[in-house]
Structure formats: structure tokens, C-alpha cells
VOPA-661836 format. One record per residue: residue in one letter; x, z, y of N, C-alpha, C in turn; residue number from 1. Coordinates in Angstrom, 3 decimals, decimal comma, always signed. Layout:
// VOPA-661836
{res A&n_east X&n_up Z&n_north Y&ca_east X&ca_up Z&ca_north Y&c_east X&c_up Z&c_north Y&n NUM}
...
//
This chain:
// VOPA-661836
{res M&n_east -3,922&n_up +3,495&n_north +53,960&ca_east -3,322&ca_up +3,724&ca_north +52,593&c_east -4,546&c_up +4,267&c_north +51,907&n 1}
{res S&n_east -5,078&n_up +4,070&n_north +50,589&ca_east -5,731&ca_up +4,893&ca_north +50,198&c_east -5,497&c_up +6,122&c_north +49,135&n 2}
{res E&n_east -6,207&n_up +6,978&n_north +48,968&ca_east -5,900&ca_up +8,447&ca_north +48,047&c_east -5,158&c_up +7,431&c_north +46,902&n 3}
{res Q&n_east -4,466&n_up +8,145&n_north +46,467&ca_east -3,628&ca_up +7,633&ca_north +45,365&c_east -4,409&c_up +8,810&c_north +43,719&n 4}
{res Y&n_east -5,628&n_up +9,568&n_north +43,991&ca_east -6,148&ca_up +10,048&ca_north +43,229&c_east -7,449&c_up +10,659&c_north +43,628&n 5}
{res E&n_east -8,682&n_up +10,555&n_north +42,338&ca_east -9,602&ca_up +10,981&ca_north +42,684&c_east -10,136&c_up +12,024&c_north +41,755&n 6}
{res Y&n_east -10,727&n_up +13,148&n_north +41,756&ca_east -11,187&ca_up +13,770&ca_north +40,451&c_east -12,661&c_up +13,262&c_north +39,590&n 7}
{res V&n_east -12,832&n_up +13,367&n_north +38,585&ca_east -14,078&ca_up +12,510&ca_north +37,413&c_east -14,560&c_up +13,687&c_north +37,344&n 8}
{res P&n_east -15,785&n_up +13,991&n_north +37,061&ca_east -16,446&ca_up +14,919&ca_north +36,429&c_east -16,130&c_up +14,759&c_north +34,678&n 9}
{res H&n_east -16,299&n_up +15,462&n_north +34,366&ca_east -16,157&ca_up +15,509&ca_north +32,526&c_east -16,947&c_up +16,575&c_north +31,941&n 10}
{res R&n_east -17,485&n_up +16,632&n_north +30,839&ca_east -18,269&ca_up +17,406&ca_north +29,776&c_east -17,691&c_up +18,459&c_north +29,203&n 11}
{res L&n_east -16,662&n_up +18,152&n_north +29,272&ca_east -15,747&ca_up +18,979&ca_north +28,484&c_east -14,522&c_up +19,905&c_north +29,373&n 12}
{res L&n_east -14,556&n_up +19,883&n_north +30,880&ca_east -14,057&ca_up +21,020&ca_north +31,718&c_east -14,598&c_up +22,370&c_north +31,587&n 13}
{res R&n_east -13,607&n_up +22,931&n_north +31,386&ca_east -12,995&ca_up +24,216&ca_north +31,345&c_east -13,364&c_up +24,839&c_north +29,651&n 14}
{res R&n_east -12,968&n_up +24,168&n_north +28,931&ca_east -13,350&ca_up +24,005&ca_north +27,399&c_east -12,570&c_up +23,972&c_north +26,758&n 15}
{res R&n_east -12,242&n_up +24,161&n_north +25,651&ca_east -11,025&ca_up +24,255&ca_north +24,824&c_east -11,157&c_up +22,839&c_north +23,578&n 16}
{res V&n_east -10,175&n_up +22,212&n_north +24,056&ca_east -9,834&ca_up +20,919&ca_north +23,493&c_east -8,801&c_up +20,662&c_north +22,542&n 17}
{res R&n_east -8,881&n_up +19,475&n_north +22,032&ca_east -7,424&ca_up +18,917&ca_north +21,862&c_east -7,090&c_up +17,606&c_north +21,694&n 18}
{res D&n_east -5,714&n_up +17,249&n_north +22,462&ca_east -5,335&ca_up +16,341&ca_north +22,323&c_east -4,653&c_up +15,684&c_north +21,304&n 19}
{res I&n_east -5,559&n_up +14,303&n_north +20,669&ca_east -5,458&ca_up +13,875&ca_north +19,417&c_east -3,677&c_up +13,105&c_north +19,517&n 20}
{res A&n_east -3,486&n_up +12,829&n_north +20,280&ca_east -1,918&ca_up +12,299&ca_north +20,349&c_east -0,789&c_up +13,059&c_north +20,009&n 21}
{res S&n_east -0,999&n_up +14,097&n_north +20,486&ca_east -0,095&ca_up +15,456&ca_north +20,259&c_east -0,164&c_up +16,331&c_north +19,238&n 22}
{res G&n_east -1,658&n_up +16,578&n_north +18,926&ca_east -2,222&ca_up +17,933&ca_north +18,227&c_east -1,947&c_up +19,022&c_north +19,101&n 23}
{res V&n_east -1,914&n_up +19,033&n_north +20,495&ca_east -1,885&ca_up +20,280&ca_north +21,191&c_east -3,086&c_up +20,686&c_north +21,506&n 24}
{res E&n_east -3,827&n_up +22,005&n_north +21,352&ca_east -4,988&ca_up +22,223&ca_north +21,908&c_east -4,582&c_up +23,055&c_north +23,082&n 25}
{res G&n_east -5,834&n_up +22,942&n_north +23,890&ca_east -5,630&ca_up +24,204&ca_north +25,201&c_east -7,270&c_up +23,748&c_north +26,002&n 26}
{res E&n_east -7,000&n_up +24,460&n_north +26,917&ca_east -8,462&ca_up +24,225&ca_north +27,724&c_east -8,068&c_up +22,925&c_north +28,913&n 27}
{res L&n_east -9,510&n_up +21,995&n_north +29,044&ca_east -9,045&ca_up +20,831&ca_north +29,889&c_east -9,677&c_up +21,609&c_north +31,211&n 28}
{res M&n_east -8,312&n_up +21,348&n_north +32,442&ca_east -8,967&ca_up +21,762&ca_north +33,598&c_east -9,245&c_up +20,667&c_north +34,461&n 29}
{res A&n_east -8,882&n_up +19,748&n_north +34,464&ca_east -9,241&ca_up +18,518&ca_north +35,171&c_east -9,229&c_up +17,341&c_north +34,740&n 30}
{res V&n_east -10,245&n_up +16,142&n_north +35,058&ca_east -9,956&ca_up +14,856&ca_north +34,801&c_east -9,842&c_up +14,061&c_north +35,923&n 31}
{res I&n_east -8,683&n_up +13,239&n_north +36,195&ca_east -8,388&ca_up +12,878&ca_north +37,574&c_east -8,115&c_up +11,146&c_north +37,465&n 32}
{res N&n_east -8,561&n_up +10,644&n_north +38,008&ca_east -8,558&ca_up +8,788&ca_north +38,480&c_east -7,316&c_up +8,732&c_north +39,063&n 33}
{res E&n_east -5,631&n_up +8,464&n_north +38,518&ca_east -4,696&ca_up +8,532&ca_north +39,001&c_east -4,260&c_up +6,912&c_north +39,094&n 34}
{res N&n_east -3,559&n_up +6,858&n_north +40,340&ca_east -2,653&ca_up +5,398&ca_north +40,470&c_east -1,361&c_up +5,942&c_north +39,850&n 35}
{res V&n_east -0,805&n_up +5,263&n_north +38,545&ca_east +0,053&ca_up +5,580&ca_north +38,066&c_east +1,283&c_up +4,582&c_north +37,881&n 36}
{res S&n_east +1,139&n_up +3,779&n_north +38,878&ca_east +1,854&ca_up +2,705&ca_north +39,453&c_east +3,356&c_up +3,298&c_north +40,171&n 37}
{res D&n_east +4,288&n_up +2,604&n_north +39,521&ca_east +5,330&ca_up +2,847&ca_north +40,747&c_east +6,026&c_up +1,686&c_north +41,596&n 38}
{res T&n_east +5,044&n_up +0,910&n_north +40,940&ca_east +5,147&ca_up -0,411&ca_north +42,005&c_east +4,370&c_up -1,246&c_north +42,776&n 39}
{res G&n_east +4,286&n_up -1,955&n_north +43,569&ca_east +3,261&ca_up -2,059&ca_north +44,533&c_east +1,863&c_up -2,878&c_north +44,339&n 40}
{res I&n_east +1,838&n_up -3,220&n_north +42,966&ca_east +0,514&ca_up -3,596&ca_north +42,112&c_east -0,051&c_up -2,333&c_north +41,842&n 41}
{res E&n_east -1,424&n_up -1,881&n_north +42,357&ca_east -1,865&ca_up -0,489&ca_north +41,756&c_east -2,246&c_up -0,576&c_north +40,119&n 42}
{res R&n_east -2,186&n_up +0,679&n_north +39,498&ca_east -2,911&ca_up +1,016&ca_north +38,255&c_east -3,772&c_up +2,083&c_north +38,186&n 43}
{res W&n_east -4,419&n_up +2,044&n_north +37,713&ca_east -5,569&ca_up +3,304&ca_north +37,864&c_east -5,504&c_up +3,988&c_north +36,115&n 44}
{res M&n_east -5,614&n_up +4,850&n_north +36,443&ca_east -5,948&ca_up +5,493&ca_north +34,811&c_east -5,931&c_up +6,819&c_north +34,925&n 45}
{res E&n_east -7,470&n_up +6,942&n_north +34,003&ca_east -8,146&ca_up +8,416&ca_north +34,141&c_east -7,106&c_up +9,259&c_north +33,290&n 46}
{res L&n_east -6,588&n_up +10,668&n_north +33,723&ca_east -5,735&ca_up +11,277&ca_north +33,028&c_east -6,235&c_up +12,818&c_north +32,992&n 47}
{res A&n_east -6,524&n_up +13,534&n_north +31,625&ca_east -6,725&ca_up +14,581&ca_north +31,497&c_east -5,633&c_up +15,646&c_north +31,624&n 48}
{res Y&n_east -6,000&n_up +16,629&n_north +32,753&ca_east -4,856&ca_up +17,929&ca_north +32,349&c_east -5,395&c_up +18,965&c_north +31,600&n 49}
{res I&n_east -4,550&n_up +19,697&n_north +30,426&ca_east -4,568&ca_up +20,412&ca_north +29,547&c_east -3,707&c_up +21,470&c_north +29,922&n 50}
{res R&n_east -4,178&n_up +22,657&n_north +30,016&ca_east -3,490&ca_up +23,937&ca_north +29,798&c_east -3,283&c_up +24,437&c_north +28,689&n 51}
{res G&n_east -2,534&n_up +24,427&n_north +28,121&ca_east -1,633&ca_up +25,000&ca_north +26,796&c_east -1,569&c_up +26,238&c_north +26,573&n 52}
{res A&n_east -1,479&n_up +27,061&n_north +25,332&ca_east -1,242&ca_up +28,352&ca_north +25,102&c_east +0,059&c_up +29,275&c_north +26,344&n 53}
{res S&n_east +1,105&n_up +28,079&n_north +26,056&ca_east +1,483&ca_up +28,629&ca_north +27,476&c_east +1,816&c_up +28,798&c_north +28,534&n 54}
{res G&n_east +0,481&n_up +28,249&n_north +29,024&ca_east +0,305&ca_up +28,385&ca_north +30,533&c_east +0,588&c_up +26,927&c_north +30,982&n 55}
{res R&n_east +1,388&n_up +26,532&n_north +30,549&ca_east +1,991&ca_up +24,931&ca_north +31,124&c_east +0,743&c_up +23,955&c_north +31,169&n 56}
{res E&n_east +0,520&n_up +23,235&n_north +32,191&ca_east -0,090&ca_up +21,860&ca_north +31,810&c_east +0,365&c_up +20,924&c_north +31,704&n 57}
{res F&n_east -0,315&n_up +19,808&n_north +30,678&ca_east +0,429&ca_up +18,415&ca_north +30,515&c_east -0,299&c_up +17,371&c_north +30,562&n 58}
{res T&n_east -0,583&n_up +16,265&n_north +30,558&ca_east -1,372&ca_up +15,144&ca_north +30,648&c_east -1,552&c_up +14,158&c_north +29,362&n 59}
{res T&n_east -2,606&n_up +13,907&n_north +29,332&ca_east -2,863&ca_up +12,796&ca_north +28,158&c_east -4,276&c_up +11,671&c_north +28,606&n 60}
{res A&n_east -4,039&n_up +10,537&n_north +28,054&ca_east -4,967&ca_up +9,650&ca_north +28,245&c_east -6,800&c_up +10,379&c_north +27,713&n 61}
{res V&n_east -7,406&n_up +10,267&n_north +28,717&ca_east -8,928&ca_up +11,099&ca_north +28,576&c_east -9,752&c_up +10,706&c_north +27,459&n 62}
{res D&n_east -9,044&n_up +9,806&n_north +26,619&ca_east -9,679&ca_up +8,882&ca_north +25,519&c_east -9,118&c_up +9,619&c_north +24,068&n 63}
{res N&n_east -7,987&n_up +10,510&n_north +24,726&ca_east -7,304&ca_up +11,449&ca_north +23,571&c_east -8,200&c_up +12,376&c_north +23,279&n 64}
{res V&n_east -8,654&n_up +13,188&n_north +24,347&ca_east -9,593&ca_up +14,330&ca_north +24,206&c_east -10,447&c_up +14,513&c_north +23,338&n 65}
{res Q&n_east -10,576&n_up +15,352&n_north +22,697&ca_east -11,842&ca_up +15,971&ca_north +22,097&c_east -12,293&c_up +17,576&c_north +21,885&n 66}
{res P&n_east -13,292&n_up +17,965&n_north +21,847&ca_east -13,563&ca_up +19,298&ca_north +21,448&c_east -12,365&c_up +19,946&c_north +20,481&n 67}
{res V&n_east -12,371&n_up +21,107&n_north +20,319&ca_east -12,105&ca_up +21,714&ca_north +19,361&c_east -12,740&c_up +21,899&c_north +18,270&n 68}
{res E&n_east -14,292&n_up +22,335&n_north +18,534&ca_east -15,275&ca_up +22,747&ca_north +17,821&c_east -15,218&c_up +21,457&c_north +16,574&n 69}
{res E&n_east -15,397&n_up +20,199&n_north +17,740&ca_east -15,947&ca_up +19,096&ca_north +16,880&c_east -14,616&c_up +18,931&c_north +15,592&n 70}
{res Q&n_east -13,351&n_up +18,832&n_north +15,889&ca_east -12,404&ca_up +19,053&ca_north +15,106&c_east -12,561&c_up +19,992&c_north +13,568&n 71}
{res H&n_east -12,874&n_up +21,192&n_north +13,915&ca_east -12,979&ca_up +22,569&ca_north +13,113&c_east -14,158&c_up +21,913&c_north +12,221&n 72}
{res Q&n_east -15,387&n_up +21,261&n_north +12,849&ca_east -16,668&ca_up +21,056&ca_north +11,745&c_east -15,934&c_up +19,849&c_north +10,712&n 73}
{res T&n_east -15,815&n_up +18,774&n_north +11,334&ca_east -15,407&ca_up +17,983&ca_north +10,843&c_east -14,119&c_up +18,262&c_north +9,731&n 74}
{res A&n_east -13,161&n_up +19,212&n_north +9,755&ca_east -12,656&ca_up +19,430&ca_north +8,637&c_east -13,506&c_up +20,419&c_north +7,566&n 75}
{res R&n_east -14,504&n_up +21,181&n_north +7,903&ca_east -15,093&ca_up +21,957&ca_north +7,274&c_east -15,963&c_up +21,197&c_north +6,169&n 76}
{res R&n_east -16,305&n_up +19,818&n_north +6,719&ca_east -17,056&ca_up +18,747&ca_north +5,788&c_east -16,553&c_up +18,360&c_north +5,028&n 77}
{res R&n_east -15,178&n_up +17,824&n_north +5,338&ca_east -14,194&ca_up +17,056&ca_north +4,599&c_east -13,731&c_up +17,921&c_north +3,313&n 78}
{res R&n_east -13,975&n_up +19,108&n_north +3,361&ca_east -13,559&ca_up +20,249&ca_north +2,418&c_east -14,458&c_up +20,486&c_north +1,568&n 79}
{res G&n_east -16,119&n_up +20,143&n_north +2,107&ca_east -16,787&ca_up +20,432&ca_north +1,540&c_east -17,443&c_up +22,425&c_north +1,783&n 80}
{res G&n_east -17,068&n_up +22,807&n_north +3,194&ca_east -17,774&ca_up +23,411&ca_north +3,322&c_east -19,380&c_up +23,959&c_north +3,598&n 81}
{res G&n_east -19,706&n_up +22,815&n_north +3,781&ca_east -21,223&ca_up +22,907&ca_north +4,253&c_east -21,491&c_up +22,096&c_north +5,379&n 82}
{res S&n_east -22,809&n_up +22,366&n_north +5,954&ca_east -22,992&ca_up +22,048&ca_north +7,763&c_east -22,311&c_up +22,930&c_north +8,488&n 83}
{res A&n_east -22,107&n_up +22,301&n_north +9,770&ca_east -21,818&ca_up +23,663&ca_north +10,635&c_east -22,606&c_up +23,561&c_north +11,855&n 84}
//
């Protein structure tokens, strides 16, 4: 039987990120390619593990993760705050 997960390198590891699905911010601790199936048919998915302000980690799809700085710069541009 093969491993049920593998670590994946990611450019935002150990940086502050935001989960766009929930709006929660935290530090990206790991990205892991996991078999998320509970049946006999494997289903692999890249999950991001984010540690929130409470210290508890949660998972989200890696596509839902974006750097916090990018969010703040976009918001400033929309408000007319100039370039950042």
C-alpha cells in the first residue's frame, strides 16, 4: 500500500495567507497532497494547512490560499489609495 499523503513545496509556506473560502487569515504551515477518499477509489487533493490566530490549524483547498499582502494592496487600489 502506498503512502496516503505527500508534502508539496509552496511559495507561501511560513507566510501570512488568507483562505478566500472562509476569510480566515493565518500562517501557511504545509501543503500536502492527500488521499481524501474513504472508499476503495483513491481521490487525491492538495490541501493547505493554515494555523489561525487561535493556534489551531485548519485545511482548505490550496487554490483558496492567497497572500495577505496581495489582498491589502488590491483593497487599497480599489479605494483609490495609490499603488503599493
